[in-house]
N, C-alpha and C positions, 0 to 999 in steps of 0.2 A: 158675098152671098151666104157664107156659112153663118153669118150673124142672124140669119132667119131661123136657125136651129137653136133651141134652148134645152137645157137639162135642169130639171127641178125635182128634187126628191119627193115633193108633194104631189107630183103629177105622173101618173103611170109608173110609180115606183122608180122614178129617176130615168126612165127611158128617154132618149132624145125625141123631142116633138118640134113641130113647126111653131115658131113663136106666135103667141097669142091664140093658140088652139090646143086642143088635147089630142091632135092627130099625130101619131108616132111616125117617125121616119120608117120604121119597120113596116107599118101598115101600107105606106106609099110604095115602098120597095116591093112588097109582095104583090101589089097590083101590076107594077111594071113587070115583074117576073112572070105574071100570068099572060103577058103580051098586050096589056091595055096601053093605049097611047095617052099622052098627057091630057089632051082634050077629053078623052073618054073618062079619065080619072076625075077630072073636074066636073064634067057634065053628070056622070052617073053615081059618083061617090062623095066627092068633097067639093061642092060648088063654091065654098068660100076660099078655096086655094087658087093660087095663080101658077102659071107655068114656071115662074121664077122660084116659087116655093118648092115645086117638085124637083127642079134642077138643083136647088139647095140640098135636098135630100141625097141626091146622087153625089154631089160634090162633098158633102159631109162624109158619106160612106167611103169615097175614094180617099179622102184625107185620113180617115180612120185606118183603113187598110194599109195605106202607104206608110203610116207611122209604126206599124207592127214590126217587131223583130221576129224573124222566122229562123228557127233553129232546126236544122236537119241533122238527124243522127244517122250514122252508117248502120245499115242493116247487117245482122250477123251473117257470116258466110256459111 
């Protein structure tokens, strides 16, 4: 599913986009964050997307976050 996401330095300064579009993963996630459902996103904002495209945005973000190294420093006493 992540193969639906592409990164191209010539499109939106290299931000991840849904393949074949100029729609950024960030734009889709912001709509999800606002509480819109997948069908609402498709109907009202991006009619060329599919539910699978939106799921790919979520999966991409999960993969990105799960690959991060988190370094927690002890706070001074």
